[in-house]
C-alpha positions as CSV (number, residue, x, y, z in Angstrom):
1,M,36.3,35.8,1.8
2,N,35.2,32.5,3.2
3,R,33.0,30.6,0.9
4,E,30.2,28.4,2.1
5,E,30.7,24.7,1.5
6,P,28.2,23.3,-1.0
7,S,25.4,21.4,0.8
8,A,25.5,17.7,0.5
9,R,23.0,16.5,-2.1
10,V,20.5,13.8,-1.2
11,P,20.9,10.9,-3.7
12,E,18.0,10.8,-6.1
13,R,15.6,7.9,-5.6
14,D,13.6,6.5,-8.4
15,K,9.9,6.5,-8.1
16,Q,9.6,2.8,-7.7
17,A,12.0,2.7,-4.8
18,A,10.2,5.5,-3.1
19,E,6.8,3.8,-3.5
20,D,8.3,0.5,-2.2
21,L,9.4,2.4,0.9
22,W,5.8,3.6,1.6
23,Q,4.4,0.1,1.0
24,R,6.9,-1.6,3.2
25,H,6.1,0.5,6.2
26,K,2.4,0.9,5.4
27,A,2.9,4.6,6.2
28,E,0.2,7.2,6.0
29,R,1.0,9.9,3.5
30,G,0.7,13.3,5.0
31,V,1.8,12.0,8.4
32,W,5.1,10.3,7.6
33,T,7.6,11.9,5.3
34,E,10.1,10.1,3.1
35,P,13.2,11.2,5.3
36,M,11.4,9.7,8.3
37,L,10.9,6.4,6.6
38,V,14.5,6.3,5.4
39,A,15.6,7.0,9.0
40,L,13.5,4.1,10.1
41,E,15.3,1.8,7.7
42,R,18.9,3.1,8.1
43,G,18.7,3.8,11.8
44,L,19.0,6.9,13.9
45,K,21.9,8.4,15.8
46,G,21.5,6.9,19.2
47,N,18.6,4.9,18.0
48,K,16.1,7.4,19.4
49,W,13.5,9.8,18.0
50,F,14.1,13.1,19.8
51,S,10.7,14.5,18.9
52,L,7.5,13.0,17.6
53,I,5.0,15.4,19.2
54,D,5.3,17.8,16.3
55,K,4.2,15.0,14.0
56,V,1.2,14.2,16.3
57,R,-0.1,17.8,16.5
58,A,0.5,18.5,12.8
59,D,-2.6,19.8,11.0
60,R,-2.6,17.0,8.5
61,T,-2.3,14.3,11.2
62,L,-5.2,15.7,13.1
63,E,-7.3,16.0,10.0
64,L,-6.6,12.5,8.9
65,A,-7.5,11.1,12.4
66,W,-10.8,13.0,12.4
67,E,-11.6,11.9,8.8
68,K,-11.0,8.2,9.6
69,M,-13.1,8.5,12.7
70,R,-15.9,10.1,10.8
71,K,-15.9,7.5,8.0
72,N,-15.9,4.7,10.5
73,A,-18.9,6.2,12.2
74,G,-17.1,5.8,15.5
75,S,-19.0,6.1,18.8
76,C,-18.4,8.8,21.4
77,G,-15.5,8.4,23.8
78,V,-15.4,8.9,27.5
79,D,-16.0,12.6,27.0
80,G,-19.5,11.9,25.6
81,I,-19.0,13.9,22.4
82,T,-20.6,12.1,19.5
83,I,-19.5,12.2,15.8
84,G,-22.4,14.5,14.9
85,R,-21.6,16.9,17.7
86,F,-17.9,17.1,16.8
87,E,-18.7,17.6,13.2
88,Q,-20.7,20.7,13.9
89,D,-17.6,22.5,14.9
90,S,-14.8,20.2,13.8
91,Q,-12.2,22.8,12.8
92,N,-12.3,24.7,16.1
93,R,-12.3,21.5,18.0
94,L,-9.2,20.3,16.1
95,L,-7.5,23.6,16.7
96,A,-8.2,23.3,20.4
97,V,-6.6,19.8,20.5
98,K,-3.6,21.1,18.6
99,E,-3.2,24.0,21.1
100,H,-3.4,21.6,24.1
101,L,-0.8,19.4,22.5
102,S,1.5,22.3,21.7
103,K,1.3,23.7,25.2
104,G,1.5,20.4,26.9
105,T,-1.8,20.9,28.6
106,Y,-3.7,18.0,27.1
107,Q,-5.1,15.8,29.8
108,P,-6.7,12.6,28.5
109,K,-9.7,11.4,30.4
110,P,-9.6,8.0,32.2
111,V,-10.2,5.0,30.0
112,K,-13.8,3.9,30.0
113,R,-14.1,0.6,31.8
114,V,-17.0,-1.8,32.2
115,W,-17.3,-5.1,34.0
116,I,-18.4,-8.0,31.9
117,D,-19.3,-11.6,32.8
118,K,-16.5,-14.2,32.6
119,P,-17.8,-17.4,30.8
120,G,-18.2,-20.3,33.1
121,S,-17.5,-18.2,36.2
122,A,-19.4,-16.0,38.7
123,Q,-16.6,-13.4,38.5
124,K,-16.5,-10.4,36.2
125,R,-13.5,-9.0,34.4
126,P,-12.8,-5.4,33.5
127,L,-13.0,-4.4,29.8
128,G,-11.4,-1.1,28.7
129,I,-10.8,0.5,25.2
130,S,-7.2,1.3,22.2
131,P,-4.4,-1.6,23.4
132,L,-2.6,1.3,22.0
133,L,-2.4,2.9,25.5
134,A,-1.0,-0.3,26.9
135,N,1.6,-0.4,24.2
136,I,2.7,3.1,24.9
137,Y,2.8,2.6,28.6
138,L,4.7,-0.7,28.5
139,D,7.1,0.3,25.8
140,P,9.9,0.9,28.4
141,L,9.4,-2.6,29.6
142,D,10.0,-4.0,26.1
143,W,13.3,-2.1,25.9
144,L,14.3,-3.2,29.5
145,M,13.7,-6.9,28.8
146,A,15.4,-6.8,25.4
147,G,18.4,-5.1,27.0
148,L,18.6,-7.8,29.6
149,G,18.6,-10.5,26.9
150,F,15.1,-11.9,27.6
151,E,12.9,-12.9,24.7
152,M,9.5,-11.4,25.4
153,V,6.4,-11.6,23.3
154,R,3.7,-9.0,24.2
155,Y,0.3,-7.9,22.9
156,A,-1.2,-5.0,24.9
157,D,-0.9,-6.2,28.5
158,D,-0.6,-9.9,27.8
159,M,3.0,-11.2,27.6
160,V,5.1,-14.4,27.5
161,V,8.8,-14.5,28.3
162,L,10.7,-17.3,26.7
163,C,13.6,-18.6,28.8
164,R,16.2,-21.4,28.6
165,S,16.1,-22.6,32.2
166,Q,14.1,-22.4,35.4
167,E,16.7,-20.0,36.8
168,E,16.4,-17.6,33.9
169,A,12.6,-17.7,34.2
170,E,12.7,-16.8,37.9
171,A,15.1,-14.0,37.1
172,A,12.8,-12.7,34.4
173,L,9.8,-12.9,36.7
174,E,11.6,-10.9,39.4
175,K,12.6,-8.2,36.8
176,L,9.0,-8.0,35.7
177,R,7.8,-7.6,39.3
178,E,10.3,-4.9,40.0
179,W,9.4,-2.9,36.9
180,M,5.7,-3.3,37.5
181,A,6.0,-2.1,41.1
182,G,7.9,1.0,39.9
183,A,5.2,1.8,37.3
184,G,2.4,1.4,39.8
185,L,1.2,-1.9,38.2
186,T,0.8,-5.5,39.4
187,L,1.0,-8.8,37.7
188,H,-2.1,-10.9,37.6
189,P,-1.9,-13.3,40.6
190,D,-3.6,-16.2,38.8
191,K,-2.3,-15.9,35.3
192,T,1.4,-15.2,36.2
193,R,3.4,-18.4,36.4
194,T,6.4,-20.2,35.2
195,V,6.0,-23.3,33.0
196,D,8.6,-26.0,32.1
197,M,7.7,-26.7,28.5
198,N,10.1,-29.6,28.4
199,L,7.6,-31.7,30.4
200,A,4.9,-33.8,28.7
201,D,1.4,-32.3,28.8
202,S,2.8,-28.9,30.1
203,H,1.1,-25.9,28.5
204,F,0.4,-22.2,28.7
205,D,-2.3,-20.0,27.2
206,F,-1.7,-16.9,25.2
207,L,-4.2,-14.8,23.2
208,G,-6.8,-17.5,22.9
209,Y,-4.3,-20.2,21.9
210,R,-3.0,-23.1,24.1
211,F,0.6,-24.1,23.5
212,Q,1.1,-27.6,24.8
213,R,3.8,-30.2,24.8
214,S,2.5,-33.6,23.7
215,R,3.5,-36.9,25.4
216,R,5.7,-37.6,22.4
217,G,7.5,-34.3,22.8
218,R,5.9,-32.2,20.0
219,L,4.8,-28.7,20.6
220,M,1.2,-28.3,19.6
221,R,-0.9,-25.2,18.9
222,L,-4.4,-25.8,20.2
223,V,-7.3,-23.5,21.0
224,R,-7.7,-22.5,24.6
225,P,-10.7,-24.4,26.2
226,K,-12.4,-21.1,27.2
227,S,-12.2,-19.9,23.6
228,L,-13.7,-23.2,22.4
229,R,-16.5,-23.0,24.9
230,K,-17.3,-19.5,23.7
231,L,-17.5,-20.7,20.1
232,R,-19.7,-23.6,21.0
233,E,-22.1,-21.4,23.0
234,S,-22.6,-19.1,20.1
235,I,-23.2,-22.0,17.7
236,K,-25.7,-23.6,20.1
237,L,-27.8,-20.5,19.9
238,V,-28.1,-20.8,16.2
239,T,-28.5,-24.6,16.0
240,R,-31.2,-25.4,18.5
241,R,-33.2,-28.4,17.4
242,A,-36.5,-26.8,18.0
243,N,-36.3,-23.9,15.5
244,G,-38.4,-23.4,12.4
245,R,-35.9,-21.7,10.2
246,S,-34.7,-23.3,6.9
247,M,-31.4,-25.1,6.9
248,K,-30.1,-22.6,4.4
249,T,-30.8,-19.7,6.8
250,I,-29.2,-21.5,9.7
251,V,-26.1,-22.1,7.6
252,A,-26.0,-18.5,6.6
253,D,-26.0,-17.5,10.3
254,L,-23.2,-19.9,11.0
255,N,-21.2,-18.5,8.1
256,R,-21.3,-15.1,9.8
257,T,-19.2,-16.5,12.7
258,L,-17.0,-19.3,11.3
259,P,-14.8,-17.4,8.8
260,G,-13.8,-14.8,11.3
261,W,-13.1,-17.4,14.0
262,Y,-11.1,-19.4,11.5
263,G,-9.1,-16.3,10.5
264,Y,-7.8,-16.0,14.0
265,F,-7.4,-19.7,14.9
266,K,-6.3,-21.0,11.5
267,H,-2.9,-21.9,13.0
268,A,-4.4,-24.4,15.4
269,K,-3.7,-28.1,15.0
270,A,-5.8,-29.7,12.3
271,S,-7.5,-32.2,14.6
272,V,-9.0,-29.2,16.6
273,L,-10.7,-27.9,13.4
274,I,-11.8,-31.4,12.4
275,G,-13.5,-31.8,15.8
276,I,-15.4,-28.5,15.5
277,D,-16.5,-29.2,11.9
278,G,-17.8,-32.6,13.0
279,W,-19.6,-31.2,16.0
280,I,-21.3,-28.5,13.9
281,R,-22.5,-31.0,11.3
282,M,-23.8,-33.2,14.2
283,R,-25.9,-30.3,15.5
284,L,-27.3,-29.7,12.0
285,R,-28.1,-33.4,11.5
286,S,-29.9,-33.4,14.9
287,I,-32.2,-30.6,13.6
288,L,-33.0,-32.6,10.5
289,R,-33.7,-35.7,12.6
290,K,-36.2,-33.8,14.8
291,R,-37.9,-32.6,11.7
292,R,-38.4,-36.2,10.7
293,G,-39.9,-37.0,14.1
294,L,-36.8,-38.8,15.3
295,K,-35.2,-38.4,18.7
296,G,-31.5,-38.0,19.7
297,R,-28.5,-36.6,18.1
298,G,-27.4,-36.8,14.5
299,R,-25.2,-39.9,14.4
300,G,-24.7,-43.3,12.8
301,I,-26.9,-43.7,9.8
302,D,-27.5,-40.0,9.7
303,H,-24.1,-39.7,8.0
304,Q,-25.6,-41.5,5.1
305,R,-28.9,-39.6,5.1
306,W,-27.1,-36.3,5.2
307,P,-23.4,-36.7,4.2
308,N,-20.9,-34.0,4.5
309,R,-21.4,-33.0,0.9
310,Y,-25.0,-32.2,1.7
311,F,-23.8,-29.3,3.9
312,T,-21.1,-28.3,1.5
313,K,-23.8,-27.8,-1.2
314,L,-25.7,-25.6,1.3
315,G,-22.5,-23.5,1.5
316,L,-21.5,-24.3,5.1
317,F,-18.0,-22.9,5.9
318,C,-15.7,-25.8,6.6
319,L,-12.7,-25.0,8.8
320,L,-10.6,-27.9,7.6
321,D,-11.2,-27.0,3.9
322,A,-10.3,-23.4,4.6
323,R,-7.1,-24.5,6.3
324,A,-6.1,-26.7,3.4
325,T,-6.6,-23.8,1.0
326,T,-4.6,-21.5,3.2
327,Y,-1.6,-23.8,3.5
328,A,-1.8,-24.6,-0.2
329,S,-1.6,-20.9,-1.1
330,L,1.4,-20.5,1.3
331,H,3.1,-23.5,-0.3
332,N,2.6,-22.2,-3.8
333,G,3.8,-18.7,-2.8
334,A,7.0,-20.2,-1.3
335,N,7.6,-22.1,-4.5
336,H,7.3,-19.0,-6.6
């Protein structure tokens, strides 16, 4: 009689190693299994997942998705179904979603799109909801460009391709146009361009930042002028000279905006943050001047009347101080 070969044993993993695996990938328990995470680290045969839809339509995955949506008090989607309405019959609705996914009959509705004003322009721009859809749709483009040897950085539908020469940049642009045409998409006619970053004062904007070559040849991370204007407009609304609110209340309002703004633009050049800090304090000194019956902006001797430490005591968030703290913690972490 032929005897079955003993099955290969999976090496035992200590609990700490298994926990590290989950932490490294920030994986959701109940959706990702340990063998899946191990496969992510060790690689797959052919470097492809042959099936993920079974993970998407799994009961636990759908339940987790619904639970997160419910806790976040999410608003209704393009189908108009509110959280409260879904909750009334959530189990049957989840079963219906699973059935559609299993049979391949699920048809997502078009992405909701609204047209919003563009700051400083009479034009409007389309705003749609979940960058996730763009990432899924443009995933083949990522693989194509990587396979051709191009270094591309992409977030949703914004992308930058890093090239070594003008010829390489033109070739990359042509490949992008070809792929876009085949996918039924077009490149933005105004935003799509090639830039020689070896030239002084050359620049390109990406995700709110401006990357610019200085006249001395250094590459600087600045804040895109449009992003700066947007911040200034929001601050002006809070710091009008003719307002009767206490300075402590005004500072509290500013502190609802500044930490979040800094969290995104903390990598900008320090001089940019210094300029914004100084401009905000000038606006606050102007309010204090008006309350004393004085005209004009808060300048000159006002720096002695209300020095920087006056606003620090009020708790005003300082962008430059936050940057110093951030870089100090990074430096200490590197030393450890």
